[in-house]
Structures are given as C-alpha cells and as structure tokens.
C-alpha positions in Angstrom: 0.1 -0.1 0.1 1.2 3.8 -0.7 1.4 6.2 2.4 -1.6 8.0 1.4 -3.7 4.7 2.0 -2.2 3.9 5.7 -2.8 7.5 6.1 -6.0 7.0 5.0 -6.6 3.8 7.1 -5.3 5.8 10.3 -7.7 8.5 9.8 -10.8 6.3 9.5 -9.4 4.1 12.8 -9.3 7.5 14.4 -12.9 8.3 13.7 -14.2 4.7 14.6 -11.9 5.2 18.0 -13.5 8.3 18.5 -16.8 7.1 17.9 -16.9 4.7 20.9 -15.6 7.2 23.7 -17.7 9.1 25.8 -19.2 12.2 23.7 -18.4 15.2 25.3 -17.5 18.7 24.0 -14.0 18.0 22.8 -14.7 14.3 21.5 -18.0 16.1 19.3 -15.6 19.2 18.2 -13.1 16.9 16.9 -15.5 14.8 14.7 -17.2 18.1 13.5 -14.4 20.2 12.6 -14.8 21.1 9.0 -10.6 20.1 8.2 -11.3 16.3 10.1 -14.7 16.1 8.0 -13.2 17.1 4.9 -10.5 14.7 5.5 -12.3 11.5 6.6 -14.5 12.2 3.6 -11.2 11.8 1.5 -9.7 8.7 3.2 -13.4 7.0 3.0 -13.1 7.4 -0.7 -9.6 6.1 -0.8 -10.8 2.6 0.8 -14.5 2.7 -0.8 -15.8 3.3 2.5 -17.9 6.5 1.8 -21.1 5.4 2.7 -20.0 4.0 6.3 -17.7 7.2 6.8 -20.6 9.9 5.2 -23.8 7.8 7.8 -21.8 8.6 10.7 -20.5 12.0 10.1 -24.3 13.2 9.3 -25.3 11.3 12.1 -23.4 12.9 14.7 -24.2 16.8 13.2 -27.9 15.6 13.3 -27.5 14.4 16.8 -28.6 16.2 20.3 -25.4 16.1 22.3 -27.4 15.5 25.8 -29.4 12.4 23.5 -25.9 11.4 22.8 -24.2 10.7 26.1 -27.6 9.3 27.3 -27.8 7.3 24.9 -23.5 6.2 25.0 -24.6 5.7 29.0 -27.0 3.5 28.5 -25.7 1.5 26.0 -21.9 0.9 27.9 -22.2 2.3 31.3 -22.5 -0.6 34.1 -26.1 -0.2 35.5 -27.3 -1.1 39.0 -27.5 -5.1 38.7 -23.9 -4.8 36.9 -25.1 -6.3 33.4 -23.5 -4.0 30.6 -26.0 -3.7 27.9 -23.2 -3.7 25.3 -20.2 -4.8 26.5 -17.1 -2.9 24.8 -14.2 -4.9 25.8 -12.7 -8.0 23.2 -12.2 -10.6 25.7 -15.7 -10.7 27.1 -16.3 -11.9 23.4 -13.4 -13.9 22.3 -13.1 -15.9 26.0 -16.1 -15.0 27.5 -15.8 -18.6 29.9 -12.5 -18.4 30.9 -11.4 -15.5 33.3 -7.8 -16.6 33.1 -8.0 -16.4 29.0 -9.4 -13.1 29.4 -6.8 -11.9 31.7 -4.1 -13.1 28.7 -6.0 -11.3 26.4 -6.0 -8.0 27.9 -2.1 -9.0 29.1 -1.8 -9.1 24.8 -3.2 -5.9 23.9 -1.3 -4.1 27.0 2.1 -5.5 25.3 1.2 -4.4 22.4 0.6 -0.8 23.4 3.8 -1.2 25.8 6.2 -2.3 22.7 5.2 1.2 21.2 5.2 3.3 24.2 1.8 4.1 24.5 0.3 5.3 27.5 -3.1 5.5 28.8 -4.6 8.7 29.0 -5.6 9.9 32.6 -9.3 10.6 31.5 -9.6 6.7 30.3 -9.9 4.2 32.9 -11.1 1.2 31.0 -9.5 -1.9 30.4 -6.9 -1.9 27.4 -8.9 -4.4 25.7 -11.7 -1.2 25.0 -12.8 -1.4 21.4 -11.9 2.4 21.3 -8.5 1.4 22.6 -7.8 -1.3 20.1 -9.1 0.9 17.0 -6.9 3.5 18.3 -4.2 1.0 18.2 -4.3 0.5 14.6 -4.5 4.1 14.1 -0.8 4.6 15.4 0.1 1.5 13.5 -1.0 2.8 10.3 0.1 6.1 10.8 3.8 4.7 11.3 3.2 2.7 8.3 2.7 5.7 6.1 5.7 7.1 7.7 7.9 3.7 7.0 6.4 3.6 3.5 7.3 7.4 3.2 10.9 6.8 4.5 11.6 3.8 2.2 11.9 2.0 5.7 11.2 -1.4 4.4 12.3 -3.6 7.6 10.3 -1.5 9.9 7.2 -1.3 7.8 7.3 -5.3 7.4 7.8 -5.2 11.4 4.5 -3.2 11.8 2.6 -5.1 9.7 3.1 -8.0 11.4 1.8 -6.3 14.3 -1.3 -4.8 12.2 -2.0 -8.4 11.0 -2.2 -9.6 14.8 -4.3 -7.2 15.6 -6.8 -7.7 13.7 -6.5 -11.6 13.3 -6.1 -12.2 16.8 -8.2 -9.3 18.0 -10.6 -7.2 16.3 -11.6 -9.8 13.2 -14.1 -11.4 15.5 -14.8 -8.7 18.4 -16.2 -6.0 16.4 -18.1 -7.5 14.3 -19.9 -9.3 17.2 -20.2 -5.9 18.9 -21.7 -4.2 16.2 -24.3 -7.1 16.3 -24.9 -6.6 19.9 -25.4 -2.4 19.4 -27.4 -3.2 16.5 -29.7 -5.4 18.5 -29.7 -2.8 21.5 -29.7 0.5 20.0 -31.8 2.4 17.4 -29.5 5.5 17.8 -28.5 6.6 14.2 -25.0 7.7 15.9 -24.5 4.3 17.2 -25.5 2.2 14.8 -23.4 4.5 12.3 -20.2 3.8 14.6 -21.2 0.1 14.2 -21.0 -0.2 10.5 -18.0 1.9 10.2 -15.9 0.1 12.8 -17.0 -3.4 11.4 -16.5 -2.6 7.8 -13.2 -1.2 8.4 -12.3 -4.0 10.3 -13.5 -6.7 7.4 -11.7 -4.2 4.8 -8.1 -4.3 6.1 -8.6 -7.8 7.5 -8.6 -8.6 3.8 -5.4 -6.3 2.7 -3.5 -8.4 5.3 -4.7 -11.9 4.7 -1.8 -13.9 3.2 -2.1 -14.4 -0.3 -2.3 -18.5 -1.3 0.8 -19.9 -3.3 -0.4 -20.7 -7.0 -1.1 -24.7 -7.3 2.4 -26.4 -8.7 1.3 -26.9 -12.4 -0.7 -24.0 -13.7 -3.6 -24.1 -11.0 -6.6 -26.0 -10.6 -7.9 -28.8 -13.3 
C-alpha cells in the first residue's frame, strides 16, 4: 500500500475509535471540525468506505449532544445490576467463559501498547481491551506504516505490518463484528448504528488486505 492509503486507514481508525468514547464537547468538536470532516471524506473514498463514513458524520451532525451522551451511558455504562447492555471489551467476546484467558487477552493488548510506548490517558480508565483502545492502536500502527513507506523503511514497515495482522487476526476480526451485532440489537440511535457499521466495515476491509496470499497451485492451477 502507498503511504496515502495507510494515512487514510489511520484517519478512519481514528474516527471509529473516537465514536466509541464518551461524547463530551471535545470529542464532538473533533468529529465535526470542518478540516477533520473533509479529511475523513477523502480517506473514505480512498478505501471505498464512503457510505459508512458519511453515515457517521451525518448522524453526528444531526444528533442532540445531550441525547447522545444519555444513549452512550445506557449502552456502555455498568447499570446497578452489573450487566452491560453492550460490552465494549474484546476479551468478553473472544474468551467469554475463561477468566484466565480473558486476563491473557488483556495482557496481550497491553503488551502491544507497551511495545509502542503508548500509555493510557488519565481521562480514560477503561480496560486495555476496550474497543476504542484497540481501534486507536490500529490508527497508530497505520500512521507509522505511512511514515515507514514515505521513508522507504522496508524492514520497519514489515514489522508494523505483522503487528497490524496480529491485532486484526487475534483481536479485532472476531470482536468488532460481534460488538456491532450487539449494538444493532440494543439501540436504534443513528450515531451508534453508524459507528457500528464503520468499525465493522473498516476491520473487515483491513483484515482482507492483511490476509496471506495463497501460493499458486503447482502445474498452473486447478484442473
């Protein structure tokens, strides 16, 4: 991929991650800033995800901020009975019944973050396997790959590509579609339906790019 495509991937992962954090004023400003909107639309065209991105941007533009915050809390906050309406954590999907395996999953994500010297913001106190964290991790890896391509740093780019493939294959490719399904079953809010669509379509698209190419069949192919 070109550095422009990696930059487009980074932009869309950033938008998807932002849509899954509490929509305070700064978050909404990030997603409605005219320069950001223009950049996201261009990135969406490059990856053929224009419908998903435009759906999210239009839904956010039309949303009432107070209603959006109320919906986010109803969707993702822990109610008094302790049961999440929608669980935003990967380990609960990929290893739902094994506490030890869940801890291992979380540790894997923490290790990937640590390998890039990434630290959690003081404003964000969720687990490391939160959907926003994993999408932001992909944003950073994609941005780093754009720089590696621009600098013709092939070896560094290959290492980053392997890290991306690990995040996609081992974490996001099962988690995000399942999370998106649960969101569609739980809410009819246009912003969160659009966020589910964008996250799922982006992960599916990106996982396809990282899939290994099968070696050609000896003798010229199937008979």
